[in-house]
DSSP file (Angstrom, degrees, kcal/mol; ACC not computed):
  #  RESIDUE AA STRUCTURE BP1 BP2  ACC     N-H-->O    O-->H-N    N-H-->O    O-->H-N    TCO  KAPPA ALPHA  PHI   PSI    X-CA   Y-CA   Z-CA
    1    1 A X              0   0    0      0, 0.0    62,-3.1     0, 0.0     2,-0.5   0.000 360.0 360.0 360.0 131.3 -212.4   15.7  -60.3
    2    2 A X  E     +A   62   0A   0     60,-0.2    29,-0.3    29,-0.1     2,-0.3  -0.854 360.0 164.1 -95.7 130.4 -212.3   12.5  -62.3
    3    3 A X  E     -A   61   0A   0     58,-2.6    58,-3.0    -2,-0.5     2,-0.5  -0.955  39.5-115.8-144.7 160.1 -210.0   12.7  -65.3
    4    4 A X  E     -AB  60  29A   0     25,-3.1    25,-1.8    -2,-0.3     2,-0.5  -0.877  34.3-125.0 -97.8 127.5 -208.2   10.5  -67.8
    5    5 A X  E     + B   0  28A   0     54,-2.6    53,-3.4    -2,-0.5    23,-0.2  -0.619  33.7 171.2 -75.9 118.9 -204.5   10.8  -67.7
    6    6 A X  E     -     0   0A   0     21,-2.9     2,-0.3    -2,-0.5    22,-0.2   0.729  59.8 -46.9 -97.9 -29.6 -203.1   11.7  -71.1
    7    7 A X  E     - B   0  27A   0     20,-1.6    20,-3.1    49,-0.1    -1,-0.4  -0.964  46.7-144.4 174.2 173.3 -199.5   12.3  -70.1
    8    8 A X  E     - B   0  26A   0     -2,-0.3     2,-0.3    18,-0.2    18,-0.2  -0.986   4.2-161.3-156.4 157.3 -197.1   14.0  -67.7
    9    9 A X  E     - B   0  25A   0     16,-2.0    16,-2.9    -2,-0.3     2,-0.2  -0.998  24.8-116.6-143.7 142.2 -193.7   15.7  -67.7
   10   10 A X  E     - B   0  24A   0     -2,-0.3     2,-0.4    14,-0.2    14,-0.3  -0.528  25.9-157.0 -78.5 143.9 -191.2   16.4  -64.9
   11   11 A X  E     + B   0  23A   0     12,-3.2    12,-2.2    -2,-0.2     2,-0.2  -0.975  22.8 156.6-123.0 134.0 -190.4   20.0  -64.1
   12   12 A X  E     + B   0  22A   0     -2,-0.4     2,-0.3    10,-0.2    10,-0.2  -0.684  24.7 117.2-159.5 100.5 -187.2   21.2  -62.3
   13   13 A X  E     - B   0  21A   0      8,-2.2     8,-3.7    -2,-0.2     2,-0.5  -0.942  58.0-105.8-153.9 173.2 -186.0   24.8  -62.7
   14   14 A X  E     - B   0  20A   0     -2,-0.3     6,-0.2     6,-0.3    -2,-0.0  -0.940  37.2-131.1-109.0 126.7 -185.3   28.0  -60.8
   15   15 A X    >   -     0   0    0      4,-3.1     3,-2.0    -2,-0.5    -1,-0.0  -0.112  31.0 -97.4 -69.7 172.3 -187.8   30.8  -61.3
   16   16 A X  T 3  S+     0   0    0      1,-0.3    -1,-0.1     2,-0.1    -2,-0.0   0.700 126.7  56.4 -64.9 -18.7 -186.8   34.4  -62.1
   17   17 A X  T 3  S-     0   0    0      2,-0.2    -1,-0.3     0, 0.0     3,-0.1   0.432 123.0-105.8 -91.1  -0.1 -187.1   35.2  -58.4
   18   18 A X  S <  S+     0   0    0     -3,-2.0     2,-0.4     1,-0.3    -2,-0.1   0.509  75.1 138.8  90.6   5.3 -184.6   32.4  -57.5
   19   19 A X        -     0   0    0      1,-0.0    -4,-3.1    -5,-0.0    -1,-0.3  -0.713  54.8-122.7 -86.3 128.3 -187.2   30.0  -56.2
   20   20 A X  E     -B   14   0A   0     -2,-0.4     2,-0.5    -6,-0.2    -6,-0.3  -0.488  21.2-158.4 -68.3 137.4 -186.8   26.3  -57.1
   21   21 A X  E     +B   13   0A   0     -8,-3.7    -8,-2.2    -2,-0.2     2,-0.4  -0.963  20.1 167.2-119.2 112.5 -189.8   24.9  -58.9
   22   22 A X  E     +B   12   0A   0     -2,-0.5    25,-2.5   -10,-0.2     2,-0.3  -0.993  27.9  72.1-131.1 130.8 -189.9   21.1  -58.7
   23   23 A X  E     -BC  11  46A   0    -12,-2.2   -12,-3.2    -2,-0.4     2,-0.3  -0.964  69.1 -72.9 166.6-148.9 -192.8   18.8  -59.6
   24   24 A X  E     -BC  10  45A   0     21,-2.3    21,-3.3    -2,-0.3     2,-0.5  -0.991  21.7-131.8-142.4 147.7 -194.7   17.5  -62.7
   25   25 A X  E     -BC   9  44A   0    -16,-2.9   -16,-2.0    -2,-0.3     2,-0.5  -0.905  25.6-157.2 -94.9 126.7 -197.2   18.8  -65.2
   26   26 A X  E     -BC   8  43A   0     17,-3.2    17,-2.6    -2,-0.5     2,-0.6  -0.915   1.4-155.6-106.1 129.7 -200.1   16.4  -65.6
   27   27 A X  E     +BC   7  42A   0    -20,-3.1   -21,-2.9    -2,-0.5   -20,-1.6  -0.925  26.7 164.7-106.7 121.7 -202.1   16.5  -68.9
   28   28 A X  E     -BC   5  41A   0     13,-2.8    13,-2.6    -2,-0.6     2,-0.3  -0.860  29.5-145.9-135.6 164.6 -205.6   15.2  -68.5
   29   29 A X  E     +BC   4  40A   0    -25,-1.8   -25,-3.1    -2,-0.3     2,-0.3  -0.986  24.7 168.0-130.9 143.9 -209.0   15.1  -70.2
   30   30 A X  E     - C   0  39A   0      9,-2.4     9,-3.2    -2,-0.3     2,-0.3  -0.979  38.2 -94.6-152.2 160.5 -212.4   15.2  -68.4
   31   31 A X        +     0   0    0    -29,-0.3     2,-0.4    -2,-0.3     7,-0.1  -0.583  41.3 179.0 -77.0 137.7 -216.1   15.7  -69.1
   32   32 A X    >   -     0   0    0      5,-0.4     3,-2.0     3,-0.3     5,-0.0  -0.996  34.6-104.1-141.8 138.0 -217.4   19.2  -68.6
   33   33 A X  T 3  S+     0   0    0     -2,-0.4     3,-0.1     1,-0.3     0, 0.0  -0.312 107.6  24.3 -58.5 136.0 -221.0   20.5  -69.1
   34   34 A X  T 3  S+     0   0    0      1,-0.2     2,-0.5    -2,-0.0    -1,-0.3   0.405  99.6 106.8  88.8  -2.4 -221.3   22.4  -72.3
   35   35 A X    <   -     0   0    0     -3,-2.0     2,-0.6     2,-0.1    -3,-0.3  -0.941  64.4-141.0-112.9 125.7 -218.4   20.7  -74.0
   36   36 A X  S    S-     0   0    0     -2,-0.5     2,-0.4    -3,-0.1    -3,-0.0  -0.757  81.5  -6.9 -81.8 123.4 -218.9   18.1  -76.7
   37   37 A X  S    S-     0   0    0     -2,-0.6    -5,-0.4     2,-0.0     2,-0.3  -0.765 117.2 -35.4  90.8-138.6 -216.4   15.4  -76.1
   38   38 A X        -     0   0    0     -2,-0.4     2,-0.4    -7,-0.1    -7,-0.2  -0.913  48.4-128.1-125.7 150.8 -213.8   16.0  -73.4
   39   39 A X  E     -C   30   0A   0     -9,-3.2    -9,-2.4    -2,-0.3     2,-0.4  -0.813  23.8-147.2 -95.5 137.0 -212.0   19.1  -72.2
   40   40 A X  E     +C   29   0A   0     -2,-0.4     2,-0.3   -11,-0.2   -11,-0.2  -0.834  23.9 164.4-106.9 143.5 -208.2   18.9  -71.9
   41   41 A X  E     -C   28   0A   0    -13,-2.6   -13,-2.8    -2,-0.4     2,-0.4  -0.982  30.7-129.7-153.2 160.1 -206.1   20.7  -69.3
   42   42 A X  E     -C   27   0A   0     -2,-0.3     2,-0.4   -15,-0.2   -15,-0.2  -0.950  21.8-170.9-114.5 134.9 -202.7   20.8  -67.7
   43   43 A X  E     -C   26   0A   0    -17,-2.6   -17,-3.2    -2,-0.4     2,-0.5  -0.987  19.0-133.6-125.7 136.2 -202.2   20.8  -63.9
   44   44 A X  E     -C   25   0A   0     -2,-0.4    27,-0.6   -19,-0.2     2,-0.6  -0.761  17.2-164.7 -87.0 131.8 -199.0   21.4  -62.0
   45   45 A X  E     -C   24   0A   0    -21,-3.3   -21,-2.3    -2,-0.5     3,-0.1  -0.959  17.7-136.5-117.5 111.1 -198.4   18.9  -59.2
   46   46 A X  E >   -C   23   0A   0     -2,-0.6     3,-1.4    25,-0.3   -23,-0.3  -0.268  29.4 -91.4 -70.0 154.3 -195.7   20.1  -56.8
   47   47 A X  T 3  S+     0   0    0    -25,-2.5    -1,-0.1     1,-0.2     3,-0.1  -0.334 110.5  43.7 -59.7 141.1 -193.0   17.8  -55.5
   48   48 A X  T 3  S+     0   0    0      1,-0.4     2,-0.5    -3,-0.1    -1,-0.2   0.183  77.3 121.0 105.4 -16.7 -194.0   16.1  -52.3
   49   49 A X  S <  S-     0   0    0     -3,-1.4    -1,-0.4     1,-0.1     2,-0.2  -0.711  70.1-117.3 -80.8 125.9 -197.6   15.2  -53.2
   50   50 A X        -     0   0    0     -2,-0.5    24,-0.7    22,-0.2     2,-0.3  -0.434  31.9-162.6 -66.7 131.1 -198.0   11.4  -53.0
   51   51 A X        -     0   0    0     -2,-0.2    24,-0.1    22,-0.1     3,-0.1  -0.870  26.4-100.6-112.8 147.4 -198.8    9.8  -56.3
   52   52 A X    >   -     0   0    0     -2,-0.3     3,-0.6    22,-0.3     2,-0.1  -0.330  45.7-103.0 -62.1 148.0 -200.2    6.3  -56.9
   53   53 A X  T 3  S+     0   0    0      1,-0.2    -1,-0.1     2,-0.0     0, 0.0  -0.421  97.5  13.2 -70.1 149.9 -197.7    3.7  -57.8
   54   54 A X  T 3  S-     0   0    0      1,-0.2    -1,-0.2    -2,-0.1     2,-0.2   0.886  77.1-167.9  51.6  52.5 -197.6    2.6  -61.5
   55   55 A X    <   -     0   0    0     -3,-0.6     2,-0.4     1,-0.0    -1,-0.2  -0.497   8.7-155.8 -64.2 136.1 -199.7    5.4  -63.0
   56   56 A X    >   -     0   0    0     -2,-0.2     3,-1.8     4,-0.1   -51,-0.2  -0.943  19.9-108.2-121.3 140.1 -200.5    4.5  -66.6
   57   57 A X  T 3  S+     0   0    0     -2,-0.4   -51,-0.2     1,-0.2     3,-0.1  -0.396 105.5  27.4 -59.8 134.8 -201.4    6.7  -69.5
   58   58 A X  T 3  S+     0   0    0    -53,-3.4    -1,-0.2     1,-0.3     2,-0.1   0.245  92.9 118.6  96.4 -12.3 -205.1    6.3  -70.3
   59   59 A X    <   -     0   0    0     -3,-1.8   -54,-2.6   -54,-0.1    -1,-0.3  -0.495  68.2-104.7 -88.2 160.8 -206.3    5.4  -66.8
   60   60 A X  E     -A    4   0A   0    -56,-0.2     2,-0.3    -2,-0.1   -56,-0.2  -0.616  38.7-176.9 -82.4 137.9 -208.8    7.3  -64.7
   61   61 A X  E     -A    3   0A   0    -58,-3.0   -58,-2.6    -2,-0.3     2,-0.5  -0.917  23.9-130.4-129.1 159.1 -207.5    9.3  -61.8
   62   62 A X  E     -AD   2  75A   0     13,-3.3    13,-2.3    -2,-0.3     2,-0.5  -0.954  21.8-159.9-109.0 124.5 -209.1   11.4  -59.1
   63   63 A X  E     - D   0  74A   0    -62,-3.1     2,-0.4    -2,-0.5    11,-0.2  -0.923   3.2-161.3-109.2 125.1 -207.6   14.9  -58.7
   64   64 A X  E     - D   0  73A   0      9,-2.8     8,-3.1    -2,-0.5     9,-1.5  -0.856   5.9-161.3-106.2 141.3 -208.2   16.8  -55.4
   65   65 A X  E     - D   0  71A   0     -2,-0.4     6,-0.2     6,-0.3     2,-0.1  -0.863  12.6-129.7-119.6 152.2 -207.8   20.5  -55.1
   66   66 A X    >   -     0   0    0      4,-2.4     3,-2.0    -2,-0.3     6,-0.0  -0.284  46.5 -85.4 -86.4-177.1 -207.3   22.8  -52.1
   67   67 A X  T 3  S+     0   0    0      1,-0.3    -1,-0.1     2,-0.1    -2,-0.0   0.647 129.6  56.3 -67.7 -13.2 -209.4   26.0  -51.5
   68   68 A X  T 3  S-     0   0    0      2,-0.1    -1,-0.3     0, 0.0     3,-0.1   0.381 119.8-107.6 -96.4   3.2 -207.0   28.0  -53.7
   69   69 A X  S <  S+     0   0    0     -3,-2.0     2,-0.3     1,-0.3    -2,-0.1   0.613  74.6 136.4  84.0  12.0 -207.5   25.6  -56.7
   70   70 A X        -     0   0    0      1,-0.1    -4,-2.4   -27,-0.1    -1,-0.3  -0.713  64.0-100.8 -94.5 145.4 -204.0   23.9  -56.4
   71   71 A X  E     +D   65   0A   0    -27,-0.6   -25,-0.3    -2,-0.3    -6,-0.3  -0.429  45.5 164.9 -64.7 129.4 -203.7   20.2  -56.7
   72   72 A X  E     +     0   0A   0     -8,-3.1     2,-0.3     1,-0.3   -22,-0.2   0.511  61.5  17.8-121.8 -12.9 -203.3   18.6  -53.3
   73   73 A X  E     -D   64   0A   0     -9,-1.5    -9,-2.8   -24,-0.1     2,-0.4  -0.987  48.4-167.8-157.9 149.8 -203.9   14.9  -54.1
   74   74 A X  E     +D   63   0A   0    -24,-0.7   -22,-0.3    -2,-0.3     2,-0.3  -0.978  21.9 165.3-136.9 125.4 -204.0   12.4  -57.0
   75   75 A X  E      D   62   0A   0    -13,-2.3   -13,-3.3    -2,-0.4    -2,-0.0  -0.871 360.0 360.0-132.0 165.4 -205.5    8.9  -56.5
   76   76 A X              0   0    0     -2,-0.3   -16,-0.1   -15,-0.2   -13,-0.1   0.421 360.0 360.0 -90.3 360.0 -206.7    6.1  -58.7
């Protein structure tokens, strides 16, 4: 998926089951059929996924997903 990076925020907390949750929320916008303009969405990116150096707000990124729909890669 090609998307425009709108923003991101770091996440670091312990879930109610005691599992640590570490990563980032990425806020993006992308073209989707049937939508006038762009669709905006938030994706969780778990810690350990390699991110491109010097990501800048407003630039295009490529988001790759695994077969379960979870983010597995982000590239420029």
